[in-house]
C-alpha positions as CSV (number, residue, x, y, z in Angstrom):
1,M,-39.8,64.5,60.6
2,N,-43.5,65.6,61.1
3,K,-43.4,67.3,57.7
4,Q,-42.2,64.1,56.2
5,K,-45.0,62.1,57.8
6,N,-47.6,64.6,56.7
7,S,-46.2,64.5,53.2
8,Q,-46.4,60.7,53.2
9,R,-50.0,60.8,54.6
10,I,-51.1,63.3,51.9
11,W,-49.5,61.2,49.1
12,S,-51.1,58.0,50.5
13,S,-54.5,59.7,50.6
14,Q,-54.1,61.0,47.0
15,F,-52.8,57.6,45.8
16,G,-55.9,55.9,47.3
17,H,-58.2,58.2,45.3
18,Y,-56.3,57.4,42.1
19,V,-56.5,53.6,42.7
20,Y,-60.3,53.8,43.4
21,I,-60.9,56.0,40.3
22,A,-58.9,53.7,38.1
23,L,-60.8,50.7,39.4
24,L,-64.2,52.4,38.8
25,I,-63.2,53.3,35.2
26,L,-61.8,49.8,34.5
27,I,-64.8,47.8,36.0
28,T,-67.4,50.1,34.5
29,S,-65.7,49.8,31.1
30,I,-65.6,46.0,31.3
31,I,-69.3,45.6,32.4
32,Y,-70.6,47.7,29.4
33,S,-68.1,46.4,26.8
34,N,-70.7,44.0,25.4
35,T,-73.1,46.9,24.6
36,L,-71.3,48.5,21.7
37,D,-73.4,46.9,18.9
38,N,-76.7,46.9,20.8
39,T,-79.2,48.5,18.4
40,Y,-81.6,51.4,18.6
41,H,-84.8,51.0,20.7
42,L,-87.9,53.0,21.5
43,D,-87.3,56.8,21.2
44,S,-83.8,56.2,20.1
45,V,-85.2,55.7,16.6
46,Y,-86.7,59.2,16.5
47,R,-84.2,61.0,18.7
48,V,-81.0,59.5,17.2
49,Q,-81.2,56.9,14.4
50,N,-83.5,58.9,12.1
51,N,-82.6,62.3,13.4
52,T,-80.6,64.0,10.7
53,E,-80.3,67.2,12.8
54,I,-77.5,65.5,14.8
55,D,-75.5,64.6,11.6
56,K,-73.7,67.9,11.9
57,F,-72.6,70.0,14.8
58,W,-72.6,73.5,13.3
59,P,-74.3,75.9,14.1
60,P,-74.8,74.6,17.7
61,I,-77.1,77.4,18.6
62,R,-80.0,75.8,16.7
63,F,-80.2,73.1,19.3
64,F,-81.2,75.8,21.8
65,T,-83.6,77.7,19.5
66,D,-85.3,74.8,17.7
67,V,-87.2,72.2,19.8
68,R,-87.5,69.9,16.8
69,T,-83.8,69.2,16.6
70,G,-84.4,66.8,19.4
71,S,-86.6,64.3,17.6
72,T,-88.2,63.6,14.2
73,N,-91.4,62.8,16.0
74,P,-93.1,66.0,17.2
75,K,-95.0,64.2,19.9
76,I,-91.7,63.6,21.8
77,A,-89.8,66.7,20.7
78,E,-89.1,68.3,24.1
79,F,-86.8,71.1,25.0
80,R,-83.7,69.2,26.1
81,P,-81.0,71.0,23.9
82,L,-78.0,69.3,25.5
83,M,-79.1,65.9,24.4
84,P,-79.1,66.5,20.6
85,L,-76.0,68.8,21.0
86,S,-74.1,65.9,22.7
87,H,-75.3,63.5,20.0
88,A,-74.0,65.9,17.3
89,I,-70.6,66.1,19.0
90,N,-70.7,62.3,19.4
91,S,-71.3,62.0,15.6
92,E,-68.3,64.3,14.8
93,I,-66.0,62.4,17.1
94,A,-67.0,59.0,15.8
95,Q,-66.5,60.1,12.2
96,F,-63.1,61.6,13.1
97,A,-62.0,58.5,15.0
98,G,-63.2,56.2,12.3
99,I,-65.6,54.2,14.4
100,G,-69.2,53.3,13.7
101,R,-71.9,55.8,14.6
102,L,-73.8,53.3,16.7
103,A,-70.7,52.2,18.7
104,G,-69.8,55.9,19.1
105,F,-73.1,56.7,20.8
106,H,-72.7,53.7,23.1
107,I,-69.2,54.8,24.0
108,G,-70.5,58.3,24.7
109,N,-73.1,56.9,27.1
110,I,-70.6,54.7,28.9
111,A,-68.1,57.7,29.2
112,I,-70.8,59.9,30.8
113,H,-71.8,57.2,33.2
114,I,-68.2,56.6,34.2
115,C,-67.9,60.4,34.9
116,S,-71.1,60.3,37.0
117,T,-69.7,57.2,38.9
118,I,-66.5,59.1,39.8
119,L,-68.7,62.0,41.0
120,V,-70.7,59.6,43.1
121,Y,-67.4,58.5,44.7
122,F,-66.3,62.0,45.5
123,L,-69.8,63.1,46.6
124,S,-69.8,60.1,49.0
125,C,-66.3,61.0,50.2
126,I,-67.4,64.5,51.1
127,L,-70.7,63.5,52.8
128,I,-69.2,60.6,54.8
129,S,-66.1,62.4,55.9
130,G,-67.9,65.7,56.6
131,W,-71.2,64.5,58.1
132,G,-70.8,60.7,58.6
133,G,-70.2,60.9,62.3
134,T,-67.0,58.9,62.0
135,A,-63.8,59.7,63.9
136,G,-60.8,58.2,65.6
137,P,-60.5,54.4,65.5
138,E,-63.4,54.2,63.1
139,M,-61.5,56.2,60.5
140,E,-58.6,53.8,60.9
141,T,-60.6,50.6,60.5
142,I,-63.1,51.5,57.8
143,H,-61.9,54.6,56.0
144,F,-64.6,56.8,54.5
145,R,-63.1,56.3,51.1
146,H,-63.8,52.5,51.3
147,K,-67.5,53.2,51.8
148,A,-67.5,55.8,49.1
149,F,-65.9,53.4,46.7
150,V,-68.5,50.7,47.5
151,A,-71.4,53.1,47.0
152,A,-69.9,54.3,43.6
153,L,-69.2,50.7,42.5
154,I,-72.8,49.6,43.2
155,F,-74.1,52.6,41.2
156,A,-71.6,51.8,38.4
157,V,-72.4,48.1,37.8
158,H,-76.1,47.7,38.8
159,P,-78.5,46.8,36.0
160,I,-80.6,49.8,36.8
161,S,-77.7,51.9,35.6
162,G,-77.5,49.6,32.6
163,S,-81.0,50.5,31.6
164,A,-79.8,54.1,31.1
165,V,-76.4,53.3,29.6
166,N,-77.8,50.8,27.0
167,Y,-80.7,53.2,26.0
168,I,-79.1,55.6,23.5
169,A,-82.0,58.1,23.9
170,A,-81.3,58.2,27.7
171,R,-78.4,60.5,27.0
172,D,-80.6,63.3,28.4
173,L,-80.9,61.4,31.7
174,L,-77.2,60.6,31.8
175,L,-76.2,64.2,31.2
176,M,-78.7,65.5,33.7
177,V,-77.4,63.1,36.5
178,F,-73.8,64.1,35.6
179,F,-74.5,67.8,35.9
180,F,-76.8,67.4,38.9
181,L,-74.1,65.4,40.8
182,A,-71.4,67.9,39.8
183,A,-73.6,70.8,41.1
184,M,-74.2,69.0,44.4
185,L,-70.5,68.2,44.8
186,V,-69.5,71.8,44.3
187,Y,-72.2,73.0,46.7
188,F,-71.4,70.4,49.5
189,H,-67.6,71.1,49.1
190,M,-68.4,74.8,49.4
191,R,-70.5,74.2,52.6
192,M,-67.5,72.3,54.0
193,K,-64.9,74.9,53.2
194,G,-66.9,78.1,53.3
195,D,-69.1,80.0,50.9
196,T,-67.6,81.6,47.8
197,I,-69.0,83.5,44.8
198,Y,-67.2,80.9,42.6
199,G,-68.9,78.0,44.5
200,W,-72.4,79.6,44.2
201,V,-72.0,80.5,40.5
202,S,-70.6,77.1,39.6
203,S,-73.2,75.1,41.3
204,L,-76.1,77.2,39.9
205,L,-74.6,77.0,36.4
206,L,-74.3,73.2,36.7
207,I,-77.9,72.9,37.8
208,C,-79.0,75.0,34.7
209,L,-77.1,72.6,32.5
210,A,-78.8,69.7,34.3
211,I,-82.2,71.2,33.6
212,L,-81.3,71.8,29.9
213,S,-80.5,68.1,29.7
214,K,-83.7,66.9,31.3
215,Q,-86.3,68.8,33.3
216,A,-86.3,66.4,36.3
217,A,-83.3,68.4,37.6
218,I,-85.7,71.1,38.8
219,I,-85.9,69.2,42.1
220,A,-82.4,70.2,43.0
221,F,-83.5,72.9,45.4
222,G,-85.3,70.2,47.4
223,L,-82.0,68.4,47.9
224,V,-80.3,71.6,49.1
225,F,-83.2,72.1,51.6
226,L,-82.7,68.5,53.0
227,F,-78.9,69.0,53.3
228,E,-79.3,72.3,55.1
229,W,-82.0,71.0,57.4
230,L,-80.7,67.5,58.2
231,L,-76.9,67.8,57.9
232,A,-76.1,71.5,58.3
233,K,-78.5,71.6,61.2
234,Q,-80.3,74.7,60.0
235,G,-83.6,74.9,61.9
236,L,-86.8,75.3,60.0
237,L,-87.2,78.8,61.4
238,N,-83.6,79.7,60.4
239,W,-83.7,82.3,57.5
240,R,-80.4,80.9,56.2
241,L,-82.1,77.6,55.4
242,W,-84.8,79.3,53.3
243,L,-82.4,81.8,51.7
244,R,-80.1,79.0,50.4
245,T,-83.1,77.0,49.2
246,V,-84.6,80.0,47.4
247,I,-81.3,80.9,45.7
248,F,-81.0,77.3,44.5
249,S,-84.6,77.4,43.2
250,L,-83.8,80.2,40.8
251,P,-82.9,77.8,37.9
252,T,-86.2,76.0,38.5
253,A,-88.1,79.3,38.4
254,G,-86.2,80.3,35.3
255,Y,-87.2,77.1,33.6
256,F,-90.9,77.6,34.3
257,L,-90.7,81.1,33.0
258,L,-89.0,79.8,29.8
259,Y,-91.6,77.1,29.6
260,S,-94.5,79.5,29.9
261,F,-93.3,82.2,27.5
262,W,-91.3,80.3,24.9
263,I,-91.3,76.4,25.0
264,V,-95.1,76.0,24.8
265,Q,-95.3,78.4,21.8
266,K,-92.4,76.6,20.0
267,N,-93.8,73.1,20.7
268,P,-97.3,72.8,22.1
269,S,-96.9,69.0,22.5
270,D,-94.3,69.6,25.2
271,S,-96.7,70.0,28.0
272,L,-96.2,69.6,31.7
273,R,-98.0,66.7,33.4
274,T,-101.1,67.6,35.4
275,L,-102.8,65.9,38.4
276,S,-105.4,63.4,37.2
277,G,-107.3,61.7,40.0
278,I,-105.8,59.4,42.6
279,T,-105.2,56.3,40.4
280,Y,-101.7,57.3,39.4
281,P,-100.4,58.1,43.0
282,L,-102.0,55.0,44.4
283,T,-100.4,52.8,41.7
284,M,-97.1,54.5,42.5
285,L,-97.4,53.2,46.1
286,K,-97.5,49.7,44.8
287,V,-94.8,49.9,42.1
288,H,-92.2,51.5,44.4
289,L,-92.0,48.4,46.5
290,F,-93.1,45.7,44.1
291,Y,-91.3,46.9,40.9
292,Y,-88.6,49.4,41.5
293,L,-87.1,48.1,44.8
294,R,-87.6,44.5,43.5
295,N,-85.4,45.6,40.6
296,F,-82.7,46.6,42.9
297,V,-82.6,43.1,44.5
298,W,-83.8,41.0,41.6
299,P,-83.2,42.9,38.3
300,F,-83.9,40.0,35.9
301,Q,-87.5,41.1,35.2
302,M,-86.6,44.6,34.2
303,R,-88.2,45.4,30.9
304,A,-89.5,48.1,28.6
305,L,-93.2,49.0,28.6
306,A,-94.0,46.8,31.6
307,E,-97.7,46.2,32.1
308,V,-98.9,47.4,35.5
309,E,-102.4,46.9,36.9
310,M,-103.6,50.3,37.9
311,V,-104.9,50.9,41.5
312,D,-108.1,52.8,41.9
313,T,-108.9,52.3,45.6
314,V,-107.0,53.1,48.8
315,F,-107.9,49.6,50.1
316,N,-105.8,47.8,47.5
317,P,-103.5,45.4,49.5
318,A,-100.5,46.1,47.3
319,A,-100.9,49.9,47.6
320,L,-101.4,49.7,51.4
321,T,-98.3,47.6,51.7
322,G,-96.3,50.1,49.6
323,L,-97.6,53.0,51.7
324,V,-96.6,51.2,54.9
325,F,-93.2,50.5,53.5
326,I,-92.6,54.1,52.5
327,L,-93.8,55.4,55.9
328,F,-91.6,52.8,57.7
329,T,-88.5,53.9,55.8
330,L,-89.2,57.6,56.6
331,L,-89.9,56.8,60.3
332,A,-86.7,54.7,60.4
333,A,-84.8,57.6,58.9
334,C,-86.1,59.9,61.6
335,F,-85.1,57.3,64.2
336,F,-81.5,57.4,62.9
337,Y,-81.4,61.1,62.8
338,K,-79.5,61.8,66.1
339,R,-76.9,59.0,65.7
340,Q,-76.6,58.9,61.9
341,P,-78.0,62.1,60.3
342,L,-76.3,61.1,57.1
343,L,-78.4,58.0,56.8
344,T,-81.5,60.1,57.3
345,F,-80.4,62.4,54.6
346,F,-79.8,59.5,52.2
347,I,-83.2,58.0,52.7
348,F,-85.0,61.3,52.3
349,A,-82.9,62.2,49.3
350,Y,-83.9,58.8,47.7
351,W,-87.6,59.5,48.0
352,L,-87.2,63.1,46.9
353,L,-85.5,62.2,43.7
354,F,-88.2,59.8,42.9
355,S,-91.0,62.2,43.7
356,L,-91.2,64.0,40.3
357,T,-91.5,61.0,38.0
358,S,-93.2,58.6,40.4
359,S,-95.7,60.4,42.7
360,F,-98.7,62.6,41.7
361,F,-97.5,63.6,38.3
362,P,-98.9,61.1,35.8
363,F,-96.7,59.9,32.9
364,Q,-97.8,58.0,29.9
365,F,-95.7,54.9,31.0
366,V,-96.4,54.0,34.6
367,V,-93.0,52.4,35.2
368,T,-89.8,52.9,33.4
369,D,-86.6,51.2,34.6
370,Y,-84.3,54.1,34.0
371,R,-86.3,56.4,36.3
372,Q,-84.5,54.8,39.2
373,Y,-81.1,55.8,37.8
374,M,-80.8,59.1,39.7
375,P,-82.3,57.8,43.0
376,L,-79.9,54.8,42.7
377,V,-77.2,57.2,43.7
378,F,-78.6,57.6,47.2
379,L,-80.0,54.0,47.4
380,S,-76.4,52.8,46.9
381,M,-75.2,55.1,49.6
382,T,-77.9,54.0,52.0
383,F,-77.2,50.4,51.4
384,T,-73.5,50.9,51.9
385,L,-73.8,52.9,55.1
386,L,-76.3,50.4,56.6
387,L,-74.0,47.5,55.7
388,F,-70.9,49.0,57.4
389,L,-73.0,50.2,60.4
390,W,-74.6,46.9,61.3
391,T,-71.9,44.4,60.4
392,R,-68.2,43.8,61.2
393,K,-65.6,44.9,58.7
394,T,-64.9,41.4,57.5
395,V,-68.6,40.5,57.2
396,A,-69.3,43.8,55.4
397,L,-66.5,43.3,52.9
398,T,-67.7,39.7,52.2
399,I,-71.2,40.8,51.6
400,V,-70.0,43.7,49.4
401,T,-67.9,41.5,47.3
402,G,-70.7,39.1,46.8
403,M,-73.2,41.8,46.0
404,V,-70.9,43.6,43.5
405,L,-70.2,40.3,41.8
406,Y,-73.9,39.5,41.6
407,F,-74.7,43.0,40.2
408,F,-71.8,42.7,37.8
409,L,-72.9,39.4,36.3
410,S,-76.6,40.4,36.2
411,S,-75.7,43.6,34.3
412,W,-73.6,41.6,31.8
413,F,-76.5,39.2,31.4
414,M,-79.2,42.0,31.1
415,N,-77.1,43.9,28.5
416,R,-77.6,41.1,26.1
417,H,-81.4,41.8,26.0
418,W,-80.6,45.1,24.3
419,K,-78.8,43.4,21.4
420,T,-81.6,43.4,18.9
421,E,-85.2,44.5,18.6
422,E,-86.2,40.8,18.9
423,S,-84.2,40.1,22.1
424,F,-85.3,43.5,23.6
425,W,-89.0,43.0,23.1
426,E,-88.9,39.2,23.8
427,Q,-87.7,40.1,27.3
428,S,-90.6,42.6,27.7
429,I,-93.5,40.3,26.6
430,K,-92.0,37.4,28.6
431,Y,-92.8,39.1,31.9
432,G,-95.9,41.1,30.9
433,A,-96.0,44.2,28.7
434,R,-98.2,46.8,27.3
435,P,-99.8,46.5,23.8
436,L,-97.0,48.6,22.2
437,A,-94.5,46.0,23.3
438,H,-96.4,43.3,21.4
439,N,-96.5,45.5,18.4
440,N,-92.7,46.0,18.5
441,Y,-92.0,42.3,19.0
442,G,-94.3,41.5,16.1
443,L,-92.4,44.0,13.9
444,A,-89.0,42.6,15.0
445,V,-90.0,39.0,13.9
446,T,-92.1,40.0,10.9
447,R,-89.6,38.7,8.3
448,K,-88.5,35.7,10.3
449,D,-91.9,34.4,11.4
450,P,-94.9,36.2,9.8
451,E,-97.5,34.1,11.7
452,L,-95.9,35.0,15.1
453,S,-95.8,38.6,13.9
454,E,-99.5,38.6,13.0
455,Y,-100.3,37.0,16.4
456,H,-98.6,39.8,18.4
457,F,-100.0,42.6,16.2
458,K,-103.5,41.3,16.9
459,K,-102.6,40.8,20.5
460,A,-101.7,44.5,20.7
461,L,-104.9,45.6,18.9
462,E,-107.1,43.7,21.3
463,K,-106.2,46.2,24.0
464,S,-105.5,49.2,21.7
465,P,-107.6,48.9,18.5
466,Y,-106.7,52.3,17.1
467,H,-103.0,52.3,17.7
468,I,-101.6,53.8,14.5
469,Y,-98.3,51.9,14.4
470,T,-99.8,48.5,15.0
471,N,-102.4,49.0,12.3
472,I,-99.8,50.2,9.8
473,N,-97.6,47.2,10.6
474,L,-100.5,44.7,10.3
475,G,-101.5,46.3,7.0
476,M,-98.0,46.0,5.6
477,L,-97.8,42.4,6.7
478,Y,-101.0,41.6,4.9
479,L,-99.6,43.2,1.7
480,R,-96.4,41.2,1.9
481,Q,-98.6,38.1,2.3
482,E,-100.5,39.2,-0.9
483,K,-103.7,39.8,1.1
484,T,-104.1,43.1,-0.8
485,A,-107.7,43.9,0.1
486,E,-107.2,43.4,3.9
487,G,-103.9,45.3,3.9
488,M,-105.1,48.3,1.9
489,K,-108.3,48.5,3.9
490,I,-106.3,48.9,7.1
491,L,-103.9,51.5,5.7
492,R,-106.7,53.6,4.3
493,N,-108.5,53.4,7.6
494,V,-105.4,54.7,9.4
495,V,-105.4,57.7,7.1
496,R,-109.1,58.3,7.7
497,L,-108.5,58.2,11.5
498,N,-105.3,60.3,11.3
499,P,-105.7,62.6,8.3
500,N,-103.1,65.2,9.6
501,W,-100.3,62.8,10.5
502,A,-97.6,62.5,7.9
503,L,-96.8,59.0,9.0
504,S,-100.2,57.6,8.0
505,H,-100.0,59.1,4.5
506,Y,-96.4,57.9,4.1
507,W,-97.2,54.3,4.8
508,L,-100.3,54.4,2.6
509,S,-98.1,55.6,-0.2
510,V,-95.7,52.7,0.4
511,G,-98.7,50.3,0.3
512,L,-100.1,51.9,-2.9
513,K,-96.7,51.6,-4.6
514,S,-96.5,47.9,-3.7
515,V,-99.8,47.2,-5.3
516,G,-99.1,49.2,-8.4
517,Q,-101.4,52.2,-7.9
518,K,-98.9,54.7,-9.0
519,Q,-101.0,57.9,-9.4
520,E,-102.4,57.7,-5.8
521,Y,-99.0,56.6,-4.5
522,V,-97.5,59.9,-5.7
523,S,-100.3,61.9,-4.2
524,E,-100.0,60.3,-0.8
525,A,-96.2,60.6,-0.8
526,K,-96.5,64.3,-1.5
527,R,-99.1,64.7,1.2
528,A,-96.7,63.1,3.8
529,A,-93.8,65.3,2.7
530,D,-96.0,68.5,2.9
531,L,-97.3,67.6,6.3
532,D,-93.8,67.1,7.8
533,P,-91.2,69.1,5.8
534,R,-88.6,68.3,8.4
535,S,-88.6,64.6,7.6
536,F,-85.9,63.8,5.1
537,R,-87.4,60.4,4.6
538,Y,-90.7,61.8,3.5
539,Q,-89.1,64.5,1.3
540,Y,-86.9,61.9,-0.4
541,S,-89.9,59.5,-0.9
542,A,-92.0,62.2,-2.5
543,A,-89.2,63.5,-4.7
544,K,-88.5,60.0,-6.0
545,A,-92.2,59.3,-6.5
546,L,-92.6,62.4,-8.6
547,Q,-89.4,61.7,-10.5
548,D,-90.5,58.1,-11.3
549,A,-93.7,59.5,-12.6
550,G,-91.8,61.9,-14.9
551,R,-92.8,65.0,-13.0
552,Y,-89.2,66.3,-12.6
553,Q,-90.0,69.9,-12.0
554,E,-92.3,69.1,-9.1
555,A,-89.6,66.8,-7.6
556,I,-87.0,69.5,-7.4
557,P,-88.3,71.5,-4.4
558,Y,-88.5,68.3,-2.3
559,F,-84.9,67.4,-3.1
560,E,-83.9,71.0,-2.4
561,R,-85.4,70.9,1.1
562,I,-83.1,68.1,2.0
563,I,-80.1,69.8,0.3
564,K,-80.5,72.9,2.4
565,I,-80.0,70.9,5.7
566,N,-78.0,67.8,4.8
567,P,-76.6,67.5,1.3
568,A,-75.1,64.2,2.2
569,Y,-78.4,62.5,2.8
570,N,-78.7,59.3,0.8
571,M,-78.3,60.1,-3.0
572,T,-80.1,63.4,-2.9
573,E,-77.5,65.4,-4.8
574,F,-77.3,62.8,-7.6
575,W,-81.1,62.6,-8.0
576,L,-81.5,66.4,-7.8
577,G,-78.9,66.7,-10.6
578,F,-80.9,64.1,-12.6
579,A,-84.2,66.0,-12.1
580,L,-82.5,69.3,-13.1
581,Q,-81.0,67.6,-16.1
582,K,-84.4,66.2,-17.2
583,N,-86.0,69.6,-16.6
584,G,-83.5,71.3,-19.0
585,Q,-81.6,73.1,-16.3
586,S,-78.2,72.1,-17.6
587,E,-75.9,74.5,-15.6
588,E,-77.7,73.7,-12.3
589,A,-77.5,70.0,-13.1
590,I,-73.7,70.2,-13.9
591,D,-73.1,72.0,-10.6
592,M,-75.1,69.5,-8.6
593,Y,-73.4,66.5,-10.2
594,S,-70.0,68.1,-9.5
595,R,-70.9,68.5,-5.8
596,F,-72.1,64.9,-5.7
597,L,-68.8,63.6,-7.2
598,R,-66.7,65.6,-4.7
599,R,-68.3,63.3,-2.1
600,K,-68.4,60.2,-4.1
601,P,-65.6,60.4,-6.7
602,D,-66.0,56.8,-7.9
603,H,-69.7,56.9,-8.7
604,V,-69.9,55.6,-12.3
605,Q,-73.4,56.9,-13.2
606,G,-72.5,60.3,-11.7
607,H,-69.5,60.7,-14.0
608,F,-71.6,59.4,-17.0
609,N,-74.5,61.9,-16.4
610,L,-72.1,64.8,-15.8
611,G,-70.2,63.9,-18.9
612,Y,-73.4,63.8,-20.9
613,E,-74.6,67.1,-19.7
614,L,-71.2,68.8,-20.4
615,M,-71.5,67.4,-23.9
616,V,-74.9,68.9,-24.3
617,V,-73.6,72.4,-23.5
618,K,-70.6,71.9,-25.8
619,K,-68.1,71.6,-23.0
620,C,-66.6,68.5,-24.5
621,T,-63.1,68.7,-23.0
622,G,-64.7,68.2,-19.5
623,A,-67.1,65.7,-20.9
624,V,-64.2,63.5,-22.2
625,E,-62.6,63.6,-18.8
626,H,-65.7,62.2,-17.1
627,F,-66.5,59.6,-19.8
628,N,-62.9,58.3,-19.5
629,K,-63.4,58.1,-15.8
630,V,-66.5,55.9,-16.4
631,L,-64.5,53.5,-18.6
632,E,-61.7,53.4,-16.0
633,L,-64.2,52.4,-13.3
634,R,-66.4,50.2,-15.5
635,P,-64.8,49.2,-18.8
636,S,-67.9,47.3,-19.9
637,Y,-70.1,50.5,-20.0
638,K,-70.2,50.5,-23.9
639,E,-72.6,53.4,-24.3
640,T,-69.8,55.6,-23.1
641,H,-67.8,55.0,-26.3
642,L,-70.7,56.4,-28.4
643,Y,-70.7,59.7,-26.5
644,L,-66.9,59.9,-26.5
645,S,-67.1,59.5,-30.3
646,R,-69.5,62.5,-30.5
647,C,-67.3,64.6,-28.2
648,Y,-64.2,63.9,-30.3
649,K,-66.0,64.8,-33.4
650,I,-67.0,68.2,-31.9
651,L,-63.3,68.6,-30.8
652,R,-62.4,67.6,-34.5
653,D,-60.3,64.6,-33.5
654,E,-61.6,62.2,-36.2
655,E,-59.1,59.4,-35.3
656,M,-60.3,59.2,-31.7
657,A,-63.9,59.5,-32.8
658,D,-63.6,56.6,-35.2
659,R,-61.8,54.5,-32.5
660,H,-64.6,54.9,-30.0
661,I,-67.4,54.3,-32.5
662,R,-65.8,51.1,-33.5
663,K,-65.6,50.0,-29.9
664,Y,-69.2,50.9,-29.4
665,R,-70.2,48.7,-32.4
666,E,-68.2,45.7,-31.2
667,K,-70.2,42.8,-30.0
């Protein structure tokens, strides 16, 4: 009888997990179902949209050996190999499944977030059941799984998570959090059941994967220290505490060694942040309370490139208020330590996970919404634990239901701001944003409202006069408005100020082409391609410019650079075949046209050009086949009959030759 009861209890426990996991998957899928056609924003353009390195998966090792596979912009090409690797896998899956590439990336982000949400649930289960201080009647009235579910649900649906899920380039953060949580789950489970070699190896390996996703995971050893000190009750003088912390710091040490001896040499722009005065940390005291925690309660002002007034004195009221708040939460955590050590752990963990990106280490952008994504794990747990500690069960459930519904609806609403570039940047400038946001909004509305676009470009230049993108965008706007002198002056000045940046030469070439200065246009297009040989866009532009100028032999190497990496890029194979054909390299042209037609078997001009070149080398049987294909696809292509007539004459079929010449001469 007892065995039967135990069996029923085990089944009931497992079934409860299944129900909660199913609900988390369902609710999270619903809340982000309106994101699938949200476009690319910010770094997503360089890391994903224009990054041809992720168009193919093989060979995957290149993502670990070549830093530039992560971005077309070298200034943000950082060593995060799992991000481009996952995007390449995503591309392959989307192509196989027959779904759009953009939707595929969004589905990938949602899937990773769902996996992290499930990990938050199990992590909360382990922590609350093992170190939550609950037993007896408490376990019967408010089971630890209910609290774990609430914490995971808040993490799943909150708009803070939406800032990472919507942002395609935040794949590095999503992967890091997933591997980080998996590592902590394995470690905490091991500490509950007993140390094993498998547990240690697995948790350390998962932290290595987290660091290879995004470097903020180097803080993992700090979380282990807090766990051992606050929950495992290892005293500060206990050697086991420090041994475990040191072992868990090995992946961090390994990253710094890799950084010092390899990453810097491969990509000098990937530099660690260094301490720069007290302005940044003082500003962080303010933004933690008045920006990040405000976002948790009132997320509707979340935005990209938010403008933040920097704090340069310790007597700033906002900074002092923020400092008092942080100290208060830490003192409160200490106060709870004896009765609720888990609550103490959650609060300390929250501030620890924020410490790398929002403390003394200055970043270019002072506040970024998705930085709160990983700390949100422990903020959700803290909120849930406090709620169930201080209120009755019915009151707690009522508040939870209301809060989850509020977060759900606010996320659904905030997702819409990511729909287009216009909606995205309109949200930003509405609540106060940096000059770059004005530039991006101006660019988003430039076709729709040129006057509004010019206003925001100038607004951006008021605060950042030498910003390269804004100057380029304003110059191109003037050219479209036929203000040629003003536009060309700006574009030439951009090149003068940034002579070694391919971007400046590329846009000058575009401007020169639009005003008919063909010779200089070709020169600038070549310069851009030579400065950045990894950019397919620049290579293609230079090759086409040279080809249009009749310099076919010079165009060939630029096309070939693209072919070596991605033959399917644009119409590269066709145009390379054309350049080879014009350069008298018939056999090479025939081979390139044949390769192109294997991918695009219904391309009319491809069949015509291949047929013509086969005729030139006296392979008329093959030429006839391709000319006939032209007529099948486009019967009105009369010139085809002329060359078919010539081919049949060579093949000594006078009847067919006469028939086609008559069709050619028909009006």
